[in-house]
N, C-alpha and C positions, 0 to 999 in steps of 0.2 A: 603268863598270859591267861586271861580269863577265857574259857571256852564256853560257847553258847550252843544249846541243843538245836540241831536242825533235823527236821523230819522230812517235810516235802520241799521240793525245790522246783521253781519255774525257770527253766533255762531256754534262752533263745539262741539260735545260730543265725548270724547276720551275714549275708553273702551279696556283695556287689558283683555283677557279672557283665561281661562285654565280649561278644563274639567268641565264646568258648562253649558252644552248646554241648558238644560231646564230652568235654571235661566236666561241665556242670552236671551232666547225667551220671558220670562216674562218682562225683562227690555225693550227689543225692542218693545213689545206690549204697554208698558206704554208710550213710546215715540211716537208710531204711533197714540195713542189716544189723543195726545195733540191738543188743539185748538190754532192755530197760526195766527197771523195777517200777512198780506202781507209784512210787513216791517221787519219781522224776517226771515232771510235766514238760514236754519238749515242744517248742514252736520254731518254725522256720520263717525267715524274712529275707526276701530277695529283691534287689533293685536292678532294673535294666532300663537304661535310657537311650542307648545308641546302637544296640546290636542289629546286624543286618543278615545274620546267618540262620534265622529261624528260631532264635531264642524267644522272641516275643510270642510267637504262636505256641511254642512248647509250654511257656509259662501260663498262657491262657487255659490250656488244657489241664495242666497240673493243679492249678488253683481250684478247679472243679472236682478234682479227685481227692485232694488232701484237706482234711479238716483243720490241720494245724499250720497251713501255709498262707502267708500274707505277702503280696507282691506290690511293688511299684513298677509298672510296666507300660510306660509311654515315652515317646520321644521328647528329649529335652536337649538344650544346648549345653554340652558338657564343658565348653570353654567359659561359661558363666558360673555354673555350679557343678561340682563333681558328683559322680554317682553316689558317693557316700552321703551327701547332703540329703538325698531323697530316701536312702535306706534308713537314715536316722529318724525320719519322720513317721515311719510305719511300724516301729517297734511298740508293741502293746504295753500299756501302762502297768500291767500286773507282772511283767517279767522281772525277775530278780537279778539274774546274771546273763550277760551276752557274750557269746563266743564269736569273735570276728573271724571269718573264714574266706580264704582266697578261692576263687572258682576253679583253679587248676590244682588244688590240693585235695586230700581225702583223709578220712579217719583211718587209723592204722589197724585198730583191733575192733572186734565186735563188741567189746565192753569199754571202749574209750569213754563214752559219755557216762557210763555207770561209774567208771573210776573217778571221773571228775566229781560226780555227785558224792561218792563215798569220801573222797579227799576233802571236799568242802564240808561235809557232815562231820568228819572227825577233827577238822581244824578250823571250826567256825569261831573266830575271835573278833574282838572289837576292832573296828576300823579296817577290816580286811576288804580291800577294794580291787585287788589285782591278783590274777592267777596266770602263771606262765606254763603253758602246756608244751612239753618238750617234743621237738621233731624226732621222728623215729630213728633216723640214722645218727642223730647227735646225742642220743641218750645212752647211758650205761645201763639203764633199766634197773637201777638200784632201789627204786621206789622210795628213795629218800625225799623228805619234804623239808624245804628250807623256808622259814618264815622270818621276815625282817621288814624294816621300812623299805619301800620300793627303791629309794635312792641307794640304800646299802646293798640291796640285791644287784643293782646296776654296777655299783662300785666293786663288788666282789666278782660277779660273773660276766659283766659287760653290758653296756647300754644297748648295743645292737642285739646281743644275745637274748636279753630279757624283753625288750620293747620293739625290736625291729621287724621281725617276721610276723605278718598280720595273723597268720593262722595259728600262732602260738599265744594269742592275746585273748584273755577272758576277763571281762570287767563287770563290776556292779553296774546295773542298768543306768542309774543316774549319772555315774561317772562316765560310762560309755557315751552317753548323749552329750555331756559337756565337752568331752574330748573331741568328738567328731564334729560337733558344731563349731568348735574353736578352730580346728585346722582346715575345715571346708570353706572358711570365709574367704581365703585368698590362696589360689593355687596358680602361681606364675612359673611356668617350667622353662621358658625360653629367654635367652639373652637378647635384648634389643640393641645393646651395645656391650662392649667387652668389659666395662666396669660395673655392670648390673649386679645386684643381689637378687637371686631367684629362690623359689621354694626348694627346700632341701629334699633329699630322697626319702626322708623319714619325718615328715611334719607331725604325723600321728604320735611318734615316739616322744617328741618334745612336748606335745600336749598332754600325753599320759603322765610324763614326769612332772609337768607343771601342776597337775591336779592331784597327783598321788604321792609325790616325793616324801611326804611325812606321814603317809598312811601305810598300813601293813599290806605286804604282798606275799605271795607264795610261789615258789618254784618247785615243781614236782618232776623229779628225774625218772620219768617213765615215758616211753615212746607212744604218744597218743594220736599223732597226726603226722602226715608225710606229704611230700610233693608227689604229684602223679608222674612227673618226668625226673629222672635222676640227673640229667644234664639239661642245660638251657636249650629249648627248641629254637628253630629258626624264627618261629612266630614270636616267641618271647624276646629274642635278640632284637627283632625289628621294633617291637614295642619300646624296648629300652632306648633305642636310638631315637624314636619319635618323641619319647617323653624326656629326652636329654638326661638320662639317669646318671651317667658317669660324672658329668660336671655337678649335678645336684648332690652327689655324695659329699663333695667338698664343702657344701653349704650346711652340712650337719654341724660344722664348727660354728657357724652363725647361730644355729639353734642353741648351742650350749652358751655362747656369749650372751644371747638374749635372756636365757634363764638366769644367768649371773646378774645381768643388769636389772632384772625383775626381782632380785633378792630371793629367788627360788633356790639357787645354788650359791655356795660361797666360792670366791676366788681361791685358787690353789688348794682345792679340797678333793680333787679326783685322783684315784689310784690309776696307775698305768693300765690296769686291767679293765677300767671303765671303757677304754677305747679298743677293746678286743673286737676283732672282726673274724669270726671263724678261727683259723689257726694262726693268724698274724694280727697286727694292729691296723686300725683304720687307715692311717697315713701310709703304711707300707702297702696296703691293698691298692690305694689310689696311685701311689708312685709307680708301682709295678705295672698297673694297667696303662697308665698314660705314657710311660716311657717305652713300654713294649709296642704300643700302637702308633706312637708319633712318627717313626720313620715310614711306615706304610701309608699313613695319612699324607705325609709330604709327597711321597712318590705318586699318589693317586690324584693330586691336585695340580692343575695347570695355572690357576689364578693365584698370583703371589699375595693378593689381598686376603684371600681365604687362609692361606698359610700364616700370614702375619697375625691375623685375628686369632687363629687357633693358638699360636705361640703366646700371644698376649694373655689370652684366657688361662692357659696353663700356668704362665708365670704368676698371674694374679692369684690363682688358686693355690699354688705352692706357698705364696706369701700368706694366704689365708690359713694354711696349716700352722704357720708360726704362732698364730694366736693361741693355740693349745698350750703353749709354754706357760701362759698365765692361768691355765686350768689345773695343771698338775701339782700334786702335793709334794712330791719328792724332788729335791733340787737336782739330783743326778739324772732323774728322768727328764727334767726340763732341759738340762744341758745336752743330753743325748739327742733329744728331739730336735733342738735348735741346730746342732751340728749336722744331723742327717738331712734336714730339709734345706739348710743353707748349702750343703754340698750339692744337692739336687738342682737348686737354682743355678749354682755355678756351672754344673755340668751342662745344663740347658743353654746357658749363655755361650759356653765354649762350642757346643754343637752348632748353634746358629751362626756364630761369628766365623766358623770354619766351613760355612756354606753346606751344612748338613753332611759332613764328611762321613763316609762309611767306616773309615778307620776310627774316628771318634766314637761312632755308634758301637763298634765292637769293643773297643778298649774301655769305654766309660759306661755306656748304657747297659751293655750285656753283663758286665761285671757287677754293676749296681743291682740290677734286677735279679741276678742269680743269688746274691747275698740276701736281698730283701725277701725272697721267696722261701727262705729257710723258716720252718714253723717255730712259733713261740709257744704254741699250745697244741694239745691233742685235738682231734676233730670233735670229740664229745665235749659238751658244755661243762658237765659236772667234773670237778678235778679230784673229788674225794672218794 
């Protein structure tokens, strides 16, 4: 690969925020504490369209203090356009790379930004469009650099592992703007009826792969960024429910199907590792969560129509997982997936037909989820 000399770099950090003022302050503090060389020119971009916790007033003060901060800070209807739509509009034209950052995360080290600059400087190659910054707990800190086409990185390390977590995503500015303009066009998070197709949990991942699948990407195995909370907070759990995230995870399968239909990906071209989700596979994660939570959901509902709708949505989404059989390269992987998901569909039918029997739950559901929870991967992303 031809390496090109990089001296100065204009890097932007793009932060959409919503009602997380104290966490936003922690993030900004982690940025303020960075040790930067004179060759790294840093800018901050923050969008806030719906906060009610004092974020608006805080940003009004901060923009007066910081020479390198630009904000979009006015009320907008986020059911029409998401926060990222407005964030995308304020990124300066001279920015070269954009680090997308969640407002509840923070930089791990005082030299995180400097390490990104040095890594890009040492590995500046033609068509480099994507940089995966590893989450601190999931890095082996080997400082190894893996450069390949973005599709190949996803096929090796995992689609979710490379493109899922927003605070690990650094993109060339032009690519960032295309990606986030693309996925911000339509965000439909709720089912109007049980047969709906809705926006997946990771529309940004599909858009990144759409625009960069044949471009070069870089995965840097060093812990540069981390979540502020080690476990999901009550506030985050509430957001996930409001945003219908569990069901939307199933619709990642639709994203992959759409990329195949658009000729971005080839049918039967994906390794099993493409569908890695932390220590297990995406479908195992979804089966585990839905089957663990189903009995409690049923016990908490008195309206049989609510229960029937929930069962129908789960059944539809289990069938959705079967589409992945057409994505996988290896015939044995296809067969194993089909058997596993078909077994789950049958277990669900047995549970329903036996009037949600506690014995069925114990004998079938518990044994199923106990096996599915066995890790396929270590927690760290890099296997080498």
